[in-house]
Every structure is written in C-alpha cells, then in structure tokens.
N, C-alpha and C positions, 0 to 999 in steps of 0.2 A: 925777265927770267921765265923760262918754260916750267910749267908744273910737271911733277914726276910722280908716277904711281909707286906703290910699295915694292913693286918688282923691278924697278929701274936698275937697282944694283946688280942684277944677274943678267941683264941684256947682253953685255959685252961677252960674257962667258959662252953664250950661245950664238955669237956672231951677228947680233942684231944691227941692222942699219936703221937709224932712227930719223924721224922727220918731225917738224912742227905740225901737229894736228889740233887745230882749234885751241892753241895755247898750251898743249901738252907735248912733251917729248915722248913719242911712242914709236915702236918698231914697225917700219913698213914691210920689212921682211927679215928672215933669219938666214935661211939657205937659198931662197929664191921663190918668187911668187908662184911659178908654175908647179914646182915640186911640192910646195906647201898646199896649194889648191888640190892637187891630185891625192895627196896624203889624206886630206879630209874626206874626199869623195870615196876613197877606197879603204882607208885604215882609220886614222884618228889624228886630230890636231888639237893643240892646247893654245888658247888665246888669253892674253892679259887684257881684260876690259875693265880694269879698276878705275878708269877715268869716268865711267858712267856714274850717275848720281842716284842716291837712295834717300828717300824721305819717308818717315813714318807718319801716318795720319791716324789719330785716335780721338776718342771722345764720344759723347752721346749722339752727336749729329754727324759723325764721320761718314756713315753710309750715305745719308741724305746729301751731304756736302759733295762727295765724289759723284753721286748720281747727277747732281746739278752741273758739275764741271766737266764730265767726260761723256763721250758719245755712246759707249757700250752700256749694258745693263748690269750695274754693280750688284743689284739685288739677286742676280742669278748665281753669284759666287758662293761656293761653300768654303769652309775653313780648309786650308791646305790646297786651294785652287788658285791659279793665276789666270789673268785675262789681258789680252791685247786691247788697247783702247786709244783714244785721241782726245786732246783738249782743243777746243775751237774758240775762235773769236766770234763775236756776234754776227759778222758777215760770212761765217763759214770757213774762213782761212784757219790754218792749223797753228796752234801755239806749240804743240809738240805731240809726238806719239810716244806711248809709254806702256809699261807693264804694271798691272795692279795685282799684288799678292794679298790674299785675305789671311791674316795671321790668326785672328779671333774675331768675335763679334765686335764691330765698331773699332777694329784695329787692323790697319792695312800698311803695306809698304809699296811705295811707288818707285819704279826704276825709270830714270830720266836720261835723255841724251846729254852727253857731257857738255856740249857747246851751249845747251839751253838751261843748265842748272839754275843759274842766277835769275834768268828771265822767268823760268817756271816757278821758282820760289816766290818771286814778286807777284806773279799771277795768282798763286795759291793763297798767299797772305792777303792779297787785295780782296779776295772773295770769302775768306775764312770767317766763320761765325764764332761767338763766344764759347760754344761748347765743342769746338774743334781745335785739337792740338797738332801742331806741325813740328817735327823734329828731323833736322837734316843730319843723317848719319853717314854721309858720303865720305867724310874725311877718315873715319875709323873703319871703313868697310873696303875690303879688297874683293874683286870679282874675277874669277877664272872661269872660262868656258871650255869645256871638253866636248868636241864635236867629231862625228864620224861613225861608221858602222861598228867600230870596235870600242866605242866609248863606254857602253854598259859593261862589257867584259873587263875593261881596265879599272873602272870604278869599283867593281865587285871585289877587287883584290885589296882595296884600301879602306873600305867603309863598312860600317855595320848596317847601313840602310840597304834595302833590296832595290838597287837601282833598276834592275831589269824589269821589275814589276811595277815601277812607278809610271803612271799614265802620263801622256803629254799634257802640259799645262797644269801639272800637279807638283807639289813640293813637300819635302820633309824638313820641318824647321829645326829639329834637334838631331840631325845626322852627325856622325862622328867620323872624321878622317884621320885615323891613327892618332887619336887623342885630341884632335882639333875640332872644336864646335863649328858646324857649318849649316847654313840653310842650303839644301840641295834641291834644285828644280830641274824640270825637263821641258825646256822650250826650244831655244836654238834660233840661229840667225844665218844658217848656211844652206838650208834645204836638206840637211842630213839629220839623223838622230843626234841629240845633243843634250848636255847637262850644264847647269851653272852652279858654281860653288861660291856662296857669299861667306867670307871668312874674316876674322879680325885682321887688320892690316899687318900686325906684327907676326902673323902666322903665314902670310902670303908666300914668302920664299920657300918655307918648309913644304907647303902643300904643292907648290909648283914643281919642285924637284922630286917630290914623292910620286906625283903623277907621271912625270917624264920617265922616271926609273921603272915604275910599274908597267908603263906602256911600251917599253923597249921591244919586248917580243912581238908586239902587234904592229910595230913600225910607226909609233907616234912621233910627231914633229911639233916643235913650237911654231906658231903661225902668226904672221904680222897683219897689218892693216890692208896690205895689197891684196892678199888672197881672201881676206875677210870680205872685201868689196866685190871681188869677182864671184865668190861663192853666193853671197846674198843676192847679187844682181841676177845670176842665172836662175835663181829660184823666185825672182820678181818680188823680193822683200824690199820695202821702201827704205830710203835713207833720207832723214830730215835734211832740208836744204837742197835736195835734188828732186825727189819724187813728191815731197811734201814741203809746204812752207806757209807763211802767212798769206800768200797769194794763190795757193793751190789747195782746193778743198779735198776732203776724203773721198767724195763722190767722183771728182775728176781723176783721182788716183786709183779708182777701182776698188775702194775699200768700204762699199756700202754695207757689207755684212757685219762690219764693226760699228755701224751707226744705227742705233735702235730708235728710229723716229717715233715708234708707238709707245715708248716707255714713259712719256711725260716730258715736262719741260727740262731743257738743259741749254747751256749757252751755245748759240749757233744753230739751234734746232730750226727756227723759222726760216733762216736763209737756206739751210740744207733741204728742208721740206719743199721750199719753192723750187730749188734746183732739181730735185727729183721729179717734181710735177712738170716742169717745163723742159727738162732734159739738160744735161750738162753741156756747156758751150765747148769744152775741151775734154779729150780723153787721153789717158796714158795708154800707149800701145807699144808692142814690140816691133822692132824693125830689123830686117836682115839686109845687109849690103849686097847688091848685085855687082857692083864695081869695087875695085880694090881701094880700100880706105877704112879707117876706124872712126866711127861716130863718137865724138867726145862730148862731155857735158857742155851745154850752152851753144853747141853748133846749131845754126839755124836750119830749119826744114822748110822746103818749098813744094808747091804743087806744080803740075806740068806746065801751067800757064805762067809760072814765075812768081805767083803770089806766095808771100811768106805765110805759112800756116801753123808754125809752132817751133819748138826747139828740142834738142836732145837733152834728157835729164841725166842719163848714165849710158856709157857705151864702152866696149872693149872688144878685144879678140877673145872669144870664149874658149877657155882652156879645155872644157868638156866637149863642146860642139865643134871646135876647130873652125869657127866662123866668126866674121866681124858682125856683131849684133849690138843693139842698143834699146833703150827705152826712150820714148819721145812723147811729149805732151803736144797734141795736135788738135786742130779744129775738128769737131765731132764728125762733120760730113766727109772727112778724109780718114776715118778710123776703121773702115771695114777691112777684114782680112784680104790680103792680096792687092790692096790699093798701092799704086806706084807713088813713090815720094822721091824727093831729091834732097840730099844732105850736103850742105856746103862745107867742104873740108879744104882748108888752106886756099881759099879763093876759088875752088873748083866745085861745081855741083855734080854729085855722083848719085846714081840711081839706087834706090832701095825699095823693099816691099814691106808692107805691114804684115807681121808674122805672129803666129800663135805664141802665147806665153802661159805659164812660165817656160823659159827655155830648157830648164832641167826640172824633172820631178822624180823623186826617189821612188823606185819600184817597190 
C-alpha cells in the first residue's frame, strides 16, 4: 500500500496524475509539466510536499548534538532562522541533506527527505545523548510550498504575517492563515521566491483550497513532482539519491559553503578535511548537449579517448532554456568549463560540453 498525504483526497479534483514516489502516491503533474514549470517561473505554483519528514530536537544538549551531527554551524542560527545543512557518515558520504529551524534556545525542527525519514531517525537516535529529545511530528504535519514571483502577494491576502517583509531563510512560527495556525518560512526549492506552510494535517485541504482561490487572479497553478524536479534542477539545487548520496560527498557536489570545517568536530569532518586538502576526485558539473539527445540520470559519461569518466545525475530538456542539459559527476580533470564530453544515450555516444551552472538564476 502506498502512503498518502493529507491532500490526497483533492488530487482528482485538480486532474492529478499520480505515481509511486519512494512509497508515496504523489502527483507527477496536474495540467502538464511544462505549463506548471512556466507558471512557477512567471506567476505562482502550489506544491504538496507533505511527504517530507519533520522531527523536533530539544533538550539541554540539543545545540551541541546538532553541531556534532551536521556540517553547517548551528551556533550561528538565531531564533526564527532556518539553515540548510547535511548529515554525513564518517567517510564523508551523505546521510541526508536537511533544513534546520531554530524554534527557541535548544529547540529545533529538522525537515528531512521523505525517502530518508526512517534512516535519518535511526541515525539521530543512534547518536542521541540523554539530554536530547527527539520527536517525530511528520504524521501530524502537512507541508505546502507556494513558489513564484507572485507568492508573497498571494500570501498577503490570507495571512496576518507580513510575508513580503520576511527575509530568506527566516520564519514566523505563529502565523495565521485564515484561522489556521501555521509555521511560515521563506526558503524554496525552485530557484524562485517561495514560502513553506507547515500546518496541522487536518487543516491541509482547507489551506490548499484557500491559497488556490486567493491566487486565481495571479494565475496560480497546482504543481506536481515533474515540474518540481525541472525547476530545482535548473537552479542546481541537489536531490538526494542523485546529486547526493552515501557515496557522494558534499564537496564533490559543490556544497562546500555549507560545510564549516573550522567549527570544530562533527561526524565526517576528518574525511571532508582530507578531501578539501587533496582535492575532490570528482566534481558535479553542468553539461549541455551539442547533439540531439536528453541526458538522463545514470547515463554514462566518457572522455574523447573512450574512457568512462562519470555519469549523469539529473538531465532533461530545460523548459526555461529550451536546451537539453544535465548535471554530471565526472572525474575532476574533466570538469573545466568548455570541456568536451560524450554521453551514452541508448547505446550511442553524443557530444556535450561542460557548461556554467546554475542553468537558471532569478534576476
């Protein structure tokens, strides 16, 4: 049986086509991936991301615990601020990437990837100390993401919080959405301006329909996983299992700015420090196809002499650029801009170039 989010009952009403996504029945699209992608880039889109996990971490040692388990510097967080970070294994491979919200002194909320919730909880519990409390609130929490240039204007119609004045990676814990309590944050996973609304699961349908109604004049659309992937990919935002994994380190993925090697000890630090000093063996690069073909995940990448030098992590026909582009993890010596590469697509090797990333950046 596939797991269902609190918004599953309204999918059919909006024409959703659903798929099995890591054990969840989720919409891949509502009206069409291209239309939904362009709506987020130019207007606004509403996503159901209630499959994500939420875990509260509290207790006298909560800050020290998270400082030991994550790569970013938790001590820099203020109350009402969120932070992107990663949890690593001792060898530098990634357990998961996550968001950390500081609710109060020694009280945090972690937002975890849906496919990793059980694994992450096991990892957290394995390293928890007596003065650290872990509370999984995923089941009672629904998560809606409102993304796009019109997102702030739409939110301003339905909330008492001043969404337009909320700075990126800040949040309001006691926002009200027409009588519904919500934690309202401004992070995003599309390359556009965006907000997240964490609400009680029983209020999810009400808030979903409220936002779609409020956003009609701005051209809001419900958006599925298909456009979510093309949007985050154009902005070079990593997806766990593709750009990050137990065998891919944050440094190889180009995420050094979220790894504070000078903050003191944390799990994986020694391996990452050594990798920084010696240079990463592989680098995540953008590629642009010069011949007709779309580079898909796990397609092998070759050098001119036929040597296999890596593989594609994500690739698609970019709706914004109208080009066939991808991200690939390749040997460091083949990672310079303009480097010629060959991607094997259906048994045929097609020429590509290492291209600048992100493919899209909001002006």
